[in-house]
Each structure stands twice: as structure tokens, then as C-alpha cells.
N, C-alpha and C positions, 0 to 999 in steps of 0.2 A: 600266460599274459606277458611275462617278461620276455619270452621268446619273440612274440609279435612286436613288442616295443623295440627290441634290438634290431629286428629285421627291417621294420618299416619306418622307424623314427630315428634311432640313434646310429647303429652301426651300418645298416644297409646303405643308406644314402651316402655316408662317408666313404665306404668302400667303392661304391660306383663312381664317385667323384675322383678318388685317388687313383684307381686302377683302370677305369673306363673299360670294364670287361666286355670282350667280344664273345657272344654266345653262339655256339654252333650245335645243331642236332638236338635241341631241347625237346623236339617232338618225340624223341625216342624214350623220354622219361614218362611212364604211364601216369595218367591223371588220377588213378585210384588203384588200390590193391597193393599187396606186398611186393617189394622188389629190393634188390641189392644194387647200390651204385658203388662200383669198385674203381678207384682212381689211383694215379701215381701220387706221390707225396714229396713235394719239393720245398715246402715252406710252411712256417707256422700259420701264415695267413690263409692257407688252403682250408683250414677248419671253418673260416668265416665267409670266404668268398662263395663257395658252392651253396651253402644255405641261403646266402643273400640273393642269389639269382634264381633259385628254384621256386616254383609256385607252391609246391608242397613242402611240408615240414620234413626234414631229414634228421635222423639221430645217428651220431657217430659213436663208435667205440673209441674213447680217448684213453691215453695211457694214464695209469693210476698216479703217476708223479705229478700230474696237473692238479690233483686233488689233495696232495699231501705235502705241499711245499711249506717251508717254515716262514714265520714272521707274517707281517701285514700283507706283503705281496702274495705270499702263498695262500693266505685266507681269501684274499680278493680273487685270485685266480680260480680257486676251488669254487667259490660262490658263483663266479661268472659261468663256469662250465656246467655246474648243476642247474643254474637258472635257465641255461640254454638247452637243457634236456639231454646233455651228453652223459654217457655211461662210463664210469671208470673201469679200466681193465688192467689187471696185474699181468705183465708180459713175461714173468719168470716161471719157467717150468711147464711141464705137460699138464698138470692139474689146472694151472692158470689158463691154459689154452682152452680146456674143456669148459671152464667157467665163462670165458668170453663167448664161446659158441652158444651156451645156454642163454646168455644175456641177449645175444643177437637174435636167436630164435624167438625170444620173448617179444622183441620189437616186431619181427616179421609176423608173428602170430596175431598181432593186433592190426594187421593189414597196412603197416606203415613202411616208409622208406628207411633202409639201413645203409649208412655210409661206411665203407671199409677201405683201408689202404692195405692191399695184399702184401706189400713189401714188409709191413710190420713196423717200419720206422721211416723217418725222413731220409731222403737221399742226401748225403753230405757233399756230393760232387756233381749233381745234376743228371746222373745216369740212372737207368731203370734196372732194378735188381730182381733177383729170383723171388717169386711169391711164396708165401706160407699157405698151407693147405686149409687153414681155417675157413677161408672164404668159400672153398669148394664144399666143405662139410655143411656150412650153413645153407648154401644154395641147394644141395641135394636133400638135406633133411627137411628144409622148409619148402621144397618144391617151388622155388620162385625163380624168375629170370634175373640175370645179372646185366646191368647196363654199364659198359666200360666208359671211363671218363678220363680225359687228359687235361691236366692243368699245364698251361704253356706260358712261360714268362714269369711265374711266381718265384722261381729261384733267383732270377735277376732282381725282382722287386723286393724280396726279403730273404737273402741267403742265410744259412744257419749261423746263429750267433748275433745277427743284427736285430736290434730291437725296433728301431724306427725304419719303416719300409721306405724304399725309393719310389718316386712317382714313375711308374712303369706300366704300360698297358699290357694286359694279360688276355689270354684266350682260354675259354673253358669249352671243351669239345666233348660231346656225348656220342657214343656209337650205338649201333643197333643192338637191341637186347639179345643176349645169348641164352639159348634154351638148352637146358641139360636134362630134360625129361627122359631122354633115352637111357640115362643112367639111374633111373628110379630104383630104389632098393639096394643100391650098390655103394652107399655112403660109408661103409665099413672097409672098403677095399683101398689100400694105400695107392696102388697103381692108378686107380680111377681118380682118386682125389688129386694126385699129382698131375694127371692128364687134364683135368678140368681147370686146375689152377694155372697150368701153363697156357691153356687156351685163353683164359682171361687176361693173363699178362701179355700174351701176344696181341690181343685186341687193343689193349692199352698202348702197346708199343706202336702199333699201326696208326693210332690217333696222335701220339705225342712226337714220334720221330726221334726219340731219345736213343742213345747208345745203350745196348743191353749188356748186362754182366750176369753170367750164370752162377752167381754166388749170392748168399744172403747179405743184405746191406749191413746188418749188425755185425756179421763176421768180418766183413771188409773194414768196417770202422774200427773194430777191436784190433785187427792186424796193423792198421795205420797208427793207432795209439801206441801199440806195443813197439813198433819200429821207432816212433818218435821218442818214447821213453828210453829205449836202448841207445839211441843216438845221443840223448842227453847224458846218460850215465857213462857211455864210452865214446866220447867224441873222437873223430879221426885226427890224428896228429898230422900237421903239414909236412910234406916231403921236403927234405933239405937238399 
């Protein structure tokens, strides 16, 4: 009930007014049956824009930190994500990845839409990064199609760290469903999982037109933070 209230009364109309989303390829999203919608992730607002424009309900696997924040703000954020039907996922370690796959398969098993960001985290610079293979495992185990999706303009509308979004028009573009039935029964093979994931990322890339980086976004973020910390501790002395 709260999901419908958010979508049709509170948040949905506000998002449409602020971002004036241009929707392309909506016919590629099936009207019924289980499917994965796999998109790029440029902004916190991505979590709300896609559900606002889709006719069907979509459940995202959201990072566990959204559900465990401290203080009043943390409790409100957790309550919001739970009420919207989002599922918390611990992103640390291999066991956590398996738990996320189980949660995703549970959504698909009910014949619903599952939203996934294959990069695993938001892009900090607007580029598209290497995908993690969890999306491939869910697609093959669940035997469901994957609809690639590109969010365009959301980085400019709400870049990382910015709380109040800019009034900026965005485009949400869906591609043709990807069928991986040819890999049935091969979800335990690492090479197959990587090939499927790369195909999904390539499809997103074709829709978004982003620059691609063949590294995991989390690793690049960590390297940037390490370099920043090193520069802070050991600043360069000016040449005399």
C-alpha cells in the first residue's frame, strides 16, 4: 500500500515534475512474468526514478547501509526502503554475494521484476564499470530474460554527495531483452558467468553511450581514496 502511495501520490508526481523523464523502449519490459532489469547506476535518485515510470512494481537489491544508518535520519531511511519493498544486501565477501543471489531468486520465483545494478555501486565519475557476475548467476539460475537499462542525465541531476537534486531532464532507456537460455545448466561455470555479465554490460553501454572502464568501480574508488589520503599525509613540497 505504501509503495502505491509513494509511486502515484507522493514521490512519483514529484519526480516527474522535477526531472521530466523521457522514456524510451518501455515496450521491452514484459507486462507479466519474472525478469531482471539491469541498469547503470549514476545517482541516488536512480532508485526512485525507474520505479516511478514503470507500470509494474520492481524490487531492487539495495545496499545494507541504507537500512543500518544511525540516528533519526538512519531510521527514516531504513523505514522508507523497507516500505518501498527494497531488500537489504550485505556487499562484503563471497557469502554475502550468495545471500544476495538467494534474495534475488526469491523475487524472481514470485514472477516479479528484479532491479539490479551490475556494477555493484554507484559510479563516482559518470563512467561505466566492469560488472559483477551476480546478475549472470541470477539470470541463469532463474532462467529469466535480462532487460538492459540506461539512466542518462541522473549524474548531472544528482551527482554523488549532493543531497538536493538539480532540476535536470533525464532519459531512461530500455533495450531489447537478452535471452541466455543457451547457457541453461551452466550457471556454475565462471567463464560463462563472466561472458553473460560482459554481454549485459555491453548492452547497457550501447544504450548509455558512457565511457567504459574494465575495472570494478569499488576498486577504482578505493584507489582514488588511497591516493587522496597519501597526498594528504605526504604533500609535495614546492620546488625552489
